[in-house]
C-alpha positions in Angstrom: 36.4 76.4 19.5 32.8 77.5 19.5 30.5 75.4 17.3 26.8 75.4 16.2 25.1 72.2 15.2 22.6 73.4 12.6 20.8 70.1 12.1 19.8 67.4 14.7 16.9 65.3 15.7 17.6 65.2 19.4 14.0 64.6 20.2 14.2 61.1 18.7 13.9 58.2 21.1 17.5 57.3 20.4 18.5 59.9 22.9 15.9 59.2 25.6 18.3 57.4 27.9 21.1 60.0 28.1 20.0 63.2 26.5 20.9 65.5 29.4 24.4 64.0 29.8 24.9 64.3 26.0 23.9 67.9 26.0 26.3 68.6 28.9 29.2 66.8 27.1 28.5 68.7 23.9 28.6 72.0 25.7 31.9 71.0 27.4 33.3 70.3 23.9 32.3 73.8 22.7 29.0 73.1 20.9 27.2 76.3 21.9 23.9 76.1 20.1 21.9 73.2 18.6 19.0 73.2 16.2 16.4 70.5 16.5 14.1 69.9 13.5 10.6 68.7 13.4 9.7 66.2 10.7 6.0 65.5 11.0 3.1 67.1 12.9 3.1 64.5 15.7 6.7 65.3 16.8 6.5 69.2 16.8 5.3 69.3 20.4 8.1 67.0 21.5 10.6 69.2 19.7 9.2 72.3 21.4 9.1 70.7 24.8 12.8 69.7 24.5 13.8 73.1 23.2 12.0 74.8 26.1 14.1 72.7 28.6 17.4 74.2 27.4 18.1 77.8 26.4 20.8 76.7 23.9 18.4 74.7 21.8 16.4 76.1 18.9 13.5 74.6 17.0 12.5 74.4 13.4 9.1 72.9 12.3 8.4 71.2 9.0 6.9 68.3 7.1 9.7 66.1 5.8 9.3 64.4 2.4 10.3 61.0 3.7 7.2 61.0 6.0 5.0 61.9 3.0 2.5 59.1 3.7 2.0 60.3 7.3 1.3 63.9 6.4 -2.4 65.0 6.2 -3.7 68.0 4.3 -4.6 69.8 7.5 -0.9 69.6 8.7 0.0 72.6 6.6 -2.6 74.7 8.4 -1.2 73.3 11.7 2.3 74.4 10.6 1.0 77.9 10.0 -0.8 77.9 13.4 2.4 76.8 15.2 4.5 79.5 13.6 1.8 82.1 14.3 1.7 81.2 17.9 5.5 81.2 18.3 6.3 84.2 16.0 9.1 86.2 17.4 10.1 83.6 20.0 13.9 83.6 20.3 14.0 79.7 20.1 12.0 79.5 16.9 14.6 79.7 14.1 13.4 78.1 10.8 11.0 76.1 8.7 12.3 72.6 8.3 13.0 69.9 7.6 11.4 70.2 4.2 12.5 69.3 0.7 12.5 66.6 -2.0 13.6 63.0 -1.8 14.0 61.1 -5.1 16.1 58.4 -3.5 13.1 56.6 -2.1 11.3 55.7 -5.3 7.9 54.9 -3.8 7.4 58.6 -2.6 5.0 60.4 -5.0 7.0 63.2 -6.6 4.1 65.4 -7.4 2.8 65.3 -3.8 6.3 66.0 -2.6 6.6 69.0 -4.9 3.3 70.4 -3.8 4.2 70.1 -0.1 7.7 71.6 -0.7 6.3 74.6 -2.5 3.6 75.1 0.1 6.2 75.1 2.9 8.6 77.4 1.0 5.6 79.8 0.8 5.2 79.5 4.6 8.9 80.3 5.1 8.5 83.4 2.9 5.3 84.4 4.7 6.9 84.2 8.2 10.3 85.5 7.0 12.1 82.4 8.3 15.0 80.5 6.7 14.3 77.1 5.2 16.3 74.0 6.1 16.1 71.8 3.0 16.5 68.0 2.5 17.8 67.1 -1.0 18.4 63.5 -2.0 18.9 62.8 -5.7 16.8 65.9 -6.4 19.1 68.9 -6.8 17.8 69.9 -10.2 14.2 70.0 -9.0 15.1 71.8 -5.7 17.2 74.4 -7.5 14.5 75.1 -10.1 11.9 75.5 -7.3 14.1 77.8 -5.2 14.7 80.0 -8.3 11.0 80.5 -8.5 10.6 81.4 -4.8 13.7 83.6 -4.3 13.4 83.5 -0.5 14.7 86.6 1.2 16.1 84.7 4.1 17.2 81.6 2.1 18.5 79.0 4.5 20.6 75.8 4.5 20.9 72.9 2.1 21.2 70.1 4.6 23.8 67.3 4.1 25.0 68.8 0.8 26.5 66.2 -1.4 26.1 67.8 -4.9 28.5 68.9 -7.5 30.5 72.1 -7.8 27.9 73.5 -10.2 25.1 72.6 -7.9 27.0 74.3 -5.0 27.4 77.4 -7.1 23.6 77.5 -7.9 22.7 77.3 -4.2 25.2 80.0 -3.2 23.8 82.3 -5.9 20.4 81.8 -4.3 21.8 82.9 -0.9 21.9 79.4 0.7 24.6 78.0 2.9 25.7 74.4 2.6 25.3 72.0 5.6 28.3 69.7 6.0 28.5 66.8 8.4 29.7 63.2 8.7 29.2 62.0 5.1 32.3 63.8 3.6 34.6 62.5 6.3 34.4 59.0 4.8 37.4 58.0 2.6 35.1 56.9 -0.3 33.4 60.3 -0.5 35.9 61.3 -3.2 33.7 63.6 -5.2 32.8 65.6 -2.1 36.5 65.9 -1.2 37.0 67.6 -4.5 34.0 69.9 -4.0 35.0 70.8 -0.5 38.4 72.1 -1.7 36.5 74.6 -3.8 33.9 75.8 -1.4 34.2 79.4 -0.1 34.5 79.5 3.7 31.5 81.9 3.9 29.2 79.1 2.4 29.6 76.4 5.0 27.7 75.5 8.1 28.3 72.4 10.2 25.8 69.8 11.3 25.5 66.3 12.6 22.0 65.1 11.6 22.1 63.2 14.9 21.4 60.4 15.4 22.1 59.7 11.7 25.1 60.1 9.4 27.9 59.2 11.8 31.3 60.3 10.6 34.1 58.0 9.7 35.7 58.4 13.1 32.7 56.9 14.8 31.6 54.2 12.4 28.3 52.4 13.2 27.7 54.6 16.2 24.7 56.9 17.1 25.7 60.3 15.8 25.5 63.2 18.3 26.4 66.9 18.7 29.4 65.7 20.7 30.9 64.5 17.5 30.8 67.9 15.9 34.4 69.0 16.9 35.8 65.8 15.3 33.7 66.4 12.2 35.0 70.0 12.1 38.6 68.8 12.4 38.2 66.2 9.6 36.5 68.6 7.2 39.1 71.3 7.9 41.8 68.7 7.1 40.1 68.0 3.7 39.9 71.8 3.1 43.5 72.3 4.1 42.6 74.9 6.8 42.8 74.8 10.5 39.8 73.5 12.6 39.7 76.9 14.3 39.3 78.6 10.9 36.4 76.3 9.9 34.8 76.6 13.4 34.9 80.4 13.3 33.6 80.7 9.8 30.8 78.1 10.2 29.6 79.6 13.4 29.5 83.1 11.9 27.6 81.7 8.9 25.1 79.9 11.1 24.5 83.1 13.1 23.9 84.9 9.8 21.3 82.4 8.6 19.4 82.4 11.9 19.8 86.1 12.8 21.7 85.3 16.0 
């Protein structure tokens, strides 16, 4: 099985002790490409340095809504500067992680919205896909994406919405990122949604080091868990792991132009 992990934070200190060994293990298990996402201006260089150390890693740069209080007005200009400098580089693949987070109630929604829209415009300007964080904010994200109508669309990270929300994203050209969360027995709504999702809508992800699957409870998540996540999700979808791996890999390549 060949797999692509479309969403990781492998630059985080959680991996400092064994990153090289973990990448080697993931490769042995069939994980061929891994996307590493920037979340605030101060970690973009770390992401890029990591990606430059391994030809199978790819970088996305963005200003994550959860770090809203760390972002400065000039960081948007810096994002444009980074993307201008790296334009056309084979290891630059997207704008992200960007989006809206209504789960954390202390995050100013108007500031989040303005930042999200500015970064969607950046994605449009550079003709890059957008990797989008959505927590308790599907209606606002969908309404915003309908206004922007991105040509390259992108991925809705850690999709946990309803059938109707899934349909709205698919109409807009987005793929749905699935990882560890739906593998848990209590994720009953997602189990029902999964059964209805077309195979051409799904990409796989881990969100390493977060969102460990049910098979590795309480552990640091990693790309090495992706085959087990693929097998568990395929079981819920009543298809073979190979079918899901083949489809999700093709879908990922379509998003990123690989």
